[in-house]
Residue, then its C-alpha position, 0 to 999 in steps of 0.5 A: m500500500v502506498d501512503v499519500l499525503i495531499v497538500e491543498d488549501d481548498p477543502m473541496v479539492v482535498e475531498v475530490n482528490t482524496g476520493f480519486v486517490s482512494a479509488v486507485a487500488g494500492f493507494s491510501v490517503v494518510g492525511a491532508a495539509g493546508t499550508g507548506k509548513e504543515a506539509v513539511l511537518m506531516v511528511q516528517k511525522y507520517r513519512p508517506q511514500l508520495v505527496l500530491l502537492d499544490i503550488y498555490l499555498p497561503d504561506m509558502d508556495g509548493v516549489a519552496t515546500l518541495e525545496e524544504m523537503r529536499r533540504r531536510q532529506l525527507p524520503t518522499d516522492v512528489i507529484m505536483v497537482t496545480a493550476a500553475r503552468d508557466a515553464e519556469t515553475v515546471r522547470r523548477v519543480f522537476r529540478f527538485g525531483a518531482v516525479d510528475y506534474i498534473i495541471k488542473p483541471f484534470k480528469f481522473d484518468r490522468l491522475q490514475s495513470a500517474l499513480q499506476y505508473y508510480a506504483a509500478m516504478h516503486s514496486r520495480l525499484k523496491s524489488k531490485d538492487d539495479i535496473s536495466q535500460q530496457e526495464l526503464d524504457e518499459l516503465a516509461w512506455s507503460r506510463f503513456v500507452h495503455d491497452d486502448t491506445k494499442e488497440n486503436i493504432p491506425k492501419g499503417l502504423s506499428e506498435v513497435t515504431l510508436k513505442q520508439v517515437l514515444l520513447f524518443l520524445i520522453k528522452s528528449n525532454r523537449a519539443v521536437s519536430a517530425y524532421e528530428v524524429s525522422e533523422k533519429l529513427g531513420m524514417a521518412r518525415v511524413t511517416a514521423r509526422r503520422y506517428l506524432e499526429y496520432l499521439e497528439n490526437m490520443g492526448k499523449v503529446s502537445l503541439e507547439v507551433q514555432y513561427g520563424g522568419v521566411g517559410r512555413p511554421i515548424n510543428r514541434y511535439r512534446v510529451i504531456 
């Protein structure tokens, strides 16, 4: 069982998120904190494996709260669940070791996917002294692609190539173009674009349009 602490100052959101977490097998909510300082103290007391942390708190923001947890070397993982979406905040959160970032408002499926991936990762790392690159790639794949995605792959696309494209996006950790994907994986640019457009339609990646000087704008894709 994975113990979860929810850090959120809106009681209604706490109630909703508690219901969401409790609906996922293998997870239990051990408490809720309404401020950053309270969150740090509760992490020290209960030692939860996982914290769902908001950015907007009344005393100190979620990034500062996460930073304080790291400064105190508290052994807990963090998933940010917040409406904050500016790039600098996201970068800071991941620099301090958050395992995921969920933007409000979100659907239950998104949180469920994050928790199931975390449970798989937690179980795999707990049971082994070391882990192979292939196992890490399989975990990354399972985080983004589920059975329904595989079953709906359009004619002409393959699951193996889809996996390669998605893993390249994950490892790149930035927005990439169809040209970059085609060069890296050795496929035609039009083929790379088909896979990227399919992933966008499935809600697995986001599209960013880059406008430059002369010529067409460049479509770049980033894992959500």
